C-alpha positions as CSV (number, residue, x, y, z in Angstrom):
1,X,-7.3,24.5,4.3
2,X,-8.8,28.5,4.2
3,X,-11.9,27.3,5.7
4,X,-14.2,24.5,7.0
5,X,-16.1,24.4,3.6
6,X,-12.8,23.7,1.9
7,X,-12.6,20.8,4.4
8,X,-16.0,19.4,4.0
9,X,-15.7,20.1,0.1
10,X,-12.8,17.6,0.0
11,X,-14.2,14.9,2.0
12,X,-17.3,14.8,0.1
13,X,-15.1,14.6,-3.0
14,X,-12.5,11.9,-1.5
15,X,-16.0,10.1,-0.6
16,X,-16.9,9.8,-4.0
17,X,-13.6,7.9,-5.4
18,X,-12.3,4.5,-4.8
19,X,-9.8,6.2,-2.3
20,X,-12.0,7.5,0.5
21,X,-13.6,4.1,2.1
22,X,-9.7,2.5,2.4
23,X,-8.5,4.0,5.5
24,X,-5.1,2.2,5.0
25,X,-2.4,3.1,1.8
26,X,-3.4,3.0,-1.5
27,X,-0.5,2.2,-3.7
28,X,-0.7,1.9,-7.8
29,X,3.4,0.0,-7.8
30,X,1.6,-2.8,-5.0
31,X,3.4,-5.8,-6.7
32,X,6.5,-3.9,-6.0
33,X,5.5,-2.9,-2.1
34,X,3.5,-6.5,-1.6
35,X,5.3,-6.9,1.5
36,X,2.9,-3.9,2.8
37,X,-0.2,-5.3,1.1
38,X,0.6,-8.5,2.7
39,X,2.6,-9.2,5.6
40,X,3.3,-13.2,4.8
41,X,5.4,-12.0,1.7
42,X,8.4,-11.8,4.7
43,X,11.0,-14.7,3.8
44,X,9.4,-15.9,0.5
45,X,12.6,-14.6,-1.3
46,X,16.1,-15.1,0.0
47,X,17.5,-11.5,0.6
48,X,16.8,-8.5,3.0
49,X,14.7,-6.1,1.4
50,X,14.4,-2.4,2.4
51,X,11.4,-0.9,0.2
52,X,9.7,3.0,0.2
53,X,7.1,4.2,-1.8
54,X,6.6,8.2,-2.3
55,X,2.5,8.8,-3.5
56,X,1.8,12.4,-4.5
57,X,-2.2,11.7,-5.8
58,X,-4.2,14.4,-7.4
59,X,-1.8,17.1,-8.3
60,X,-3.4,20.1,-8.6
61,X,-5.7,19.8,-5.7
62,X,-5.5,21.3,-2.7
63,X,-4.6,19.5,0.6
64,X,-4.8,16.2,-1.4
65,X,-3.5,13.0,-0.3
66,X,-0.1,12.3,0.2
67,X,1.4,8.7,1.3
68,X,4.9,7.3,2.3
69,X,5.5,4.1,3.0
70,X,9.0,2.6,4.5
71,X,9.4,-1.5,4.7
72,X,12.0,-3.9,5.7
73,X,11.3,-7.8,5.5
74,X,14.3,-10.8,5.4
75,X,13.6,-14.7,5.8
76,X,15.3,-16.5,9.0
77,X,16.5,-19.8,7.8
78,X,14.2,-22.1,5.8
79,X,10.9,-21.9,7.0
80,X,10.5,-17.8,8.8
81,X,10.0,-14.5,7.4
82,X,10.6,-11.4,9.8
83,X,9.5,-8.0,8.5
84,X,8.0,-4.4,9.7
85,X,7.1,-1.0,8.0
86,X,6.0,2.2,8.6
87,X,3.7,4.6,7.0
88,X,2.1,7.9,6.9
89,X,-0.9,9.4,5.1
90,X,-2.1,12.9,5.0
91,X,-5.2,14.1,3.7
92,X,-5.8,18.2,4.4
93,X,-5.8,18.6,8.0
94,X,-6.1,14.7,9.0
95,X,-3.1,12.5,9.0
96,X,-3.0,8.7,10.0
97,X,0.6,7.0,10.9
98,X,1.0,3.4,11.5
99,X,3.9,1.3,12.3
100,X,3.9,-2.9,12.6
101,X,5.7,-5.8,12.9
102,X,5.3,-9.4,11.7
103,X,6.5,-12.5,11.3
104,X,5.3,-15.3,9.0
105,X,5.9,-19.3,8.9
106,X,6.6,-20.9,5.4
107,X,5.0,-24.6,5.0
108,X,6.2,-26.3,1.9
109,X,3.6,-28.1,0.4
110,X,5.1,-29.6,-2.8
111,X,8.5,-29.4,-4.2
112,X,8.1,-26.0,-5.8
113,X,4.8,-24.5,-3.9
114,X,4.7,-23.4,-0.4
115,X,2.3,-21.5,1.5
116,X,2.7,-18.7,4.2
117,X,1.2,-17.4,7.3
118,X,1.8,-14.4,8.8
119,X,0.5,-12.3,12.2
120,X,1.3,-8.4,12.6
121,X,1.0,-6.2,15.0
122,X,1.5,-2.7,16.3
123,X,0.2,0.8,16.1
124,X,-2.2,3.3,14.4
125,X,-2.5,7.1,15.0
126,X,-5.4,9.3,14.0
127,X,-4.3,13.0,14.2
128,X,-6.4,15.9,13.0
129,X,-4.5,19.5,13.1
130,X,-7.4,21.9,14.1
131,X,-5.0,25.1,13.6
132,X,-5.3,24.3,10.0
133,X,-9.2,24.3,9.9
134,X,-10.7,27.9,10.1
135,X,-14.7,28.4,11.1
136,X,-16.8,31.4,10.4
137,X,-18.1,31.1,13.8
138,X,-14.5,31.6,15.7
139,X,-16.3,30.5,18.5
140,X,-17.5,26.9,17.6
141,X,-16.4,24.9,20.3
142,X,-16.8,21.8,18.1
143,X,-13.1,22.3,17.2
144,X,-10.1,24.0,18.5
145,X,-6.5,24.9,16.7
146,X,-4.9,21.8,19.0
147,X,-3.6,18.8,17.5
148,X,-5.8,16.2,18.1
149,X,-6.1,12.4,17.9
150,X,-5.8,9.0,18.9
151,X,-3.3,5.9,18.9
152,X,-4.8,2.5,18.8
153,X,-3.7,-1.4,18.8
154,X,-3.8,-2.8,15.2
155,X,-3.4,-6.5,14.1
156,X,-3.1,-8.0,10.6
157,X,-3.4,-11.7,9.1
158,X,-1.9,-12.8,5.9
159,X,-1.6,-16.2,4.1
160,X,0.9,-15.9,0.8
161,X,0.9,-19.4,-1.5
162,X,3.7,-18.9,-4.4
163,X,5.9,-21.3,-6.7
164,X,8.3,-20.5,-9.4
165,X,5.9,-18.4,-11.7
166,X,2.7,-17.7,-9.5
167,X,1.7,-15.9,-6.1
168,X,-1.4,-15.6,-4.3
169,X,-2.2,-13.9,-1.3
170,X,-5.3,-12.8,0.7
171,X,-4.9,-10.2,3.8
172,X,-7.0,-9.0,6.7
173,X,-6.1,-5.8,7.8
174,X,-7.4,-3.9,11.1
175,X,-8.9,-7.0,13.0
176,X,-9.4,-5.4,16.1
177,X,-12.0,-2.4,14.4
178,X,-11.1,-0.2,17.5
179,X,-13.0,3.3,17.5
180,X,-11.2,6.6,17.2
181,X,-11.9,9.7,19.0
182,X,-10.9,13.3,18.2
183,X,-12.4,15.2,21.1
184,X,-13.4,12.8,23.6
185,X,-15.5,9.5,24.0
186,X,-18.6,11.2,23.0
187,X,-17.2,12.0,19.6
188,X,-16.4,9.2,17.4
189,X,-14.5,9.9,14.5
190,X,-14.6,7.0,12.9
191,X,-14.0,2.9,13.6
192,X,-11.0,1.1,11.9
193,X,-13.0,-0.6,9.8
194,X,-12.4,-4.4,8.3
195,X,-10.7,-4.2,5.2
196,X,-10.2,-7.5,2.8
197,X,-7.3,-7.8,0.2
198,X,-6.6,-10.3,-2.2
199,X,-3.5,-10.6,-4.6
200,X,-2.4,-13.0,-7.5
201,X,-0.5,-13.0,-10.6
202,X,1.8,-15.4,-13.2
203,X,5.1,-14.7,-14.6
204,X,5.0,-16.3,-18.1
205,X,8.5,-16.5,-19.9
206,X,8.7,-15.0,-23.3
207,X,11.8,-17.0,-24.6
208,X,15.4,-16.7,-22.3
209,X,15.2,-13.1,-21.7
210,X,11.7,-11.5,-21.7
211,X,8.9,-12.2,-19.1
212,X,5.1,-10.9,-18.9
213,X,3.6,-10.7,-15.4
214,X,-0.3,-9.9,-15.4
215,X,-1.3,-9.3,-11.3
216,X,-4.4,-8.6,-10.1
217,X,-5.1,-6.7,-6.1
218,X,-8.6,-7.0,-4.8
219,X,-9.6,-4.5,-1.9
220,X,-12.6,-4.7,-0.5
221,X,-14.0,-2.7,3.0
222,X,-18.0,-1.8,3.9
223,X,-19.9,-0.2,2.6
224,X,-18.3,0.7,-0.8
225,X,-18.2,-1.8,-3.7
226,X,-15.4,-4.3,-4.4
227,X,-12.6,-2.3,-6.3
228,X,-10.3,-4.0,-8.6
229,X,-6.6,-3.0,-9.9
230,X,-5.3,-4.8,-12.6
231,X,-1.6,-4.8,-14.1
232,X,0.5,-6.2,-16.5
233,X,4.3,-5.8,-16.7
234,X,6.9,-6.6,-19.1
235,X,10.5,-7.5,-18.0
236,X,13.7,-7.6,-19.9
237,X,16.3,-9.9,-17.9
238,X,15.0,-8.8,-14.4
239,X,16.5,-5.6,-14.8
240,X,14.1,-3.4,-16.6
241,X,10.1,-3.7,-16.9
242,X,7.5,-1.2,-18.1
243,X,4.0,-1.7,-17.3
244,X,0.3,-0.6,-17.6
245,X,-2.9,-0.6,-14.9
246,X,-6.4,-0.1,-14.4
247,X,-7.9,1.0,-11.1
248,X,-11.9,0.6,-11.2
249,X,-13.8,3.7,-11.3
250,X,-10.5,5.6,-10.2
251,X,-7.6,5.7,-12.9
252,X,-5.4,4.2,-15.5
253,X,-1.5,3.7,-15.0
254,X,1.4,3.8,-16.8
255,X,4.6,2.6,-15.1
256,X,8.6,1.7,-15.5
257,X,11.1,0.4,-13.5
258,X,14.8,-0.4,-13.3
259,X,16.6,-3.2,-11.2
260,X,20.6,-2.4,-11.2
261,X,22.8,-5.2,-10.2
262,X,20.2,-6.9,-8.8
263,X,20.4,-4.4,-5.7
264,X,19.1,-1.2,-6.2
265,X,15.3,-0.6,-7.5
266,X,13.7,2.7,-8.6
267,X,9.9,2.4,-9.8
268,X,7.6,5.4,-11.4
269,X,4.2,5.1,-12.1
270,X,1.8,8.2,-13.3
271,X,-2.1,7.9,-13.1
272,X,-4.2,9.2,-15.6
273,X,-7.4,9.8,-13.5
274,X,-10.4,8.7,-14.8
275,X,-13.5,10.3,-12.3
276,X,-14.6,13.1,-12.3
277,X,-11.1,14.7,-10.6
278,X,-9.8,14.9,-14.1
279,X,-11.4,18.0,-14.7
280,X,-9.5,19.5,-11.5
281,X,-6.3,17.5,-11.0
282,X,-3.6,16.9,-13.5
283,X,-2.8,13.1,-12.4
284,X,-1.0,10.9,-9.8
285,X,2.6,10.5,-9.0
286,X,4.3,7.6,-7.3
287,X,8.2,6.9,-6.6
288,X,9.4,3.3,-5.7
289,X,12.4,3.0,-4.2
290,X,14.3,-0.4,-2.8
291,X,17.6,-2.0,-1.6
292,X,18.0,-5.7,-2.1
293,X,20.6,-7.6,-0.5
294,X,21.6,-11.3,0.1
295,X,21.7,-14.3,-1.8
296,X,19.9,-14.4,-5.1
297,X,20.5,-10.6,-5.1
298,X,23.6,-10.2,-6.7
299,X,23.0,-12.5,-9.8
300,X,25.5,-15.5,-8.4
301,X,22.6,-17.8,-7.2
302,X,18.7,-16.5,-8.2
303,X,16.4,-16.9,-6.7
304,X,13.3,-19.5,-8.1
305,X,10.6,-16.4,-7.3
306,X,12.3,-13.0,-8.3
307,X,11.7,-10.3,-6.6
308,X,8.8,-7.7,-7.8
């Protein structure tokens, strides 16, 4: 950023849209990165998964958000799952980096329905790079050109109810609600606010080869109103999919993806901005890459719950 006014302007713009109150990564292809949203997903599919997401938000706006996530999860026996993820979220001179590991236990409620309960713990780091902010008053002691920030403990709880054709989950991230300081204990950058996520979907078969999958993600954190992502994808033989999505007061999205030999996944989504930012940005690009290894991923013994 060239000066403080640019920084303040970006912060005010961010505050007017859905992403601002979300202190955690926002992803259009959330159903393909469901473990990042809900750690209880770990172990719900019978193979080892490595997934990454690369999001370039609001192209054309200087210092707009950029997000990267990398996750891995796997079943341990028939009743447990382990996983972990890292993410980086960069907005102008600020950066958030987080890492967590999780454990999930799966309870068999009926022959076809299971409930997974999960806890995860890790670290969340907040940084501000003062060298990227130029003040009109060079002697202003509020900020120097150093890299300032703090690292805090973090924890998350999740539950995930799933069957052959449906899934429903709820997550409570940032349970510890730690305060974050960037200069001293008298200068609070922010608090790690409570966030609550609810996600779900259903898989409708259309003959032997086609499926349609509506899904949703509800996000809530004070003091902003509830935000809702609505998505529908159409799949062909669990190999190719196209989809569309809507995020309230933010964007419309189109997506496409491939699952090659039930091992390599690629997904791409493009957000068409519906807020006032559409006058300044050409949209948002997001790429998903994944590798699935093990039983059910190679076509020998397909899983009842197919990987997103």
